[in-house]
N, C-alpha and C positions, 0 to 999 in steps of 0.2 A: 636344680637351680645352680648348684656349684659346678656341675659338669658343663653346663651351657656357658657359664662365665669363664671357666678354664679354657674351653674351646675357642671363645672369642679372643682371649689373651694370646693364645697360640697363633691364631690367624693373624692378629695384628703384628705379632713378632715376625711372622714370615713376610707380611707385606712390607714392613720396614726393611727387612733383609733385601727384598727385591728393589726397593726404592733407593738404595744407597747410590746407585749410578746416576739417579735423577735428582740428586740433592739440590743442585742449582735451580732446576726448573721448579722444584717443590717450594723453593724460597721465592723465586721471581713471580710465580703465579699469584700468590696471596699479596705480594708487595704491590703489584700493579692494580689489583683489586682495591687495595688500601688507597692508592692514589686516585682511583676512580671515585671512591666514597668521599674523599676529601673534596673533590670537585663538585660532587652532588651536594655536599653540605655548604658549599660556598654560594650556590645558586640563590637561596633566599636573601642573602646579603645584597646581591646584585639587584634582585627584584625590589627590595626595600629601598635601595638607592634610586631606582627608577621612579618609584612612587614618591619618595620624600623630596628628591631634588628635581626630578623631571616633570612630574605631574602636579604635585602639590606645591603651590607658591602662594605668597600673600596676596598678589593682585589677581589670582585666578588663572593667569596664563602660564602654560607649562614651558619648560625649556626643552625644545626638541633635540638640541645637540646632545644633552645629557641622556635623553631617551635613546637616541640612535647609537651613541657610544656604548651604553650599557647593554643594548640589544646585541650589538656586535660581540661584547664580552660573553653574553649568554650563548651565542652561537659558537664562539671559540671554546667555551667550557663544554658544550655538547660534543663538539668534534674531538677535543682532547679526551673526554670521557669515553667516547666510542673507541678511540685508539687504545686507551689503557685497557678497556674491557676486552677488546679483540686480542691484545697482547697477552693479557692474563689468561684468556681462554686457550691461546696457543700453547703457553708454557704448561698449563694444567693438563691439557689433552696430551701433550708430548710425554709428560711424566706418567700419566695414567696408562696410556697405550704402551709405552715402553715397559712399565712394570707388569702389565698384563701379558705382554709378549714373553717376558722372562718367566713368568709364572707358568704359562702354557708350555714353554720349552722344558722347564723343570718337571712339570707333571707328565709330559710325554716321555721324557727320559726315565722317569720312575715307572711308568706303565710298561716301557720296553723291558724293564728288568723282571717283570712278573712272569711266572710260569704259566703254561696253558691252563692248568687247573685253577690258578688264582684268577685268571682272566674270565674263565667260565663261571666261577663263583661270584665275581663282581657283576658281570653282565655288561654287554656292549652299551646298552642304553645309559647305564649309570656312568660309564667312562666318558661317553660323548657329552652327557650333560655336564659333567665336571669340567671338561675341556672347553665347553662353549658358554653355557648359560651361567654357571657359577662364577667363572672368571670374568665374564662380562658384567656381572653384578658388582664384583670387586672393583673393576675398572671404573664403572659409573660412580661408585662410592668414593673412590680416590679423586676423581675429577670434581665431584660436587664438594668434597671436603676442601680441596685446594682452592676452589673458587669462592666458597662461601664461609669458610671457617673464620677468617679474619674480618671480612666485610660486614657481616650481619651485626655482631656486637659493636663494632666501631660506628656503624650508622645509627644504631639505637642510642648509644651513649652520646654520640655527636649531635644527634637531633635533640636530645634532652638539653644539652648545653646550649645549642643554638636557640632553642625555644626560650630559655631564660635570658639570652642576650637580645 
């Protein structure tokens, strides 16, 4: 148990070492996801305005101008949310791919320093797996972390606040 935890801490330390060059992208990705979540949390307010002001009136007739205006706001919110989401994905992917590339280069340089007996003892399949599959897993983890780390808790707490309002 302790050894597994220690290995994870070392891996995270190395990931942060390779992420230093991509610090701005690692900040911008979650920030744009946060903006997208804010827009998603605003949608129920617009829908409530459509229902309260556009559909529900005292005389039974709805106000179509309020409905059309707020539907336009919903479309605008959707387009802005899409733009923020794509931008967040771009920055997250740029940071993840760049970090993985640096990891592969570092691992390749390390493998080049091995002697022939060390290469034979490790095995070619192990080295290829480390260069491809394992680093791809780290890349995917970085990408998912940058995209969902800030968004998920914010949406949960924001939805709870919006439910009470």
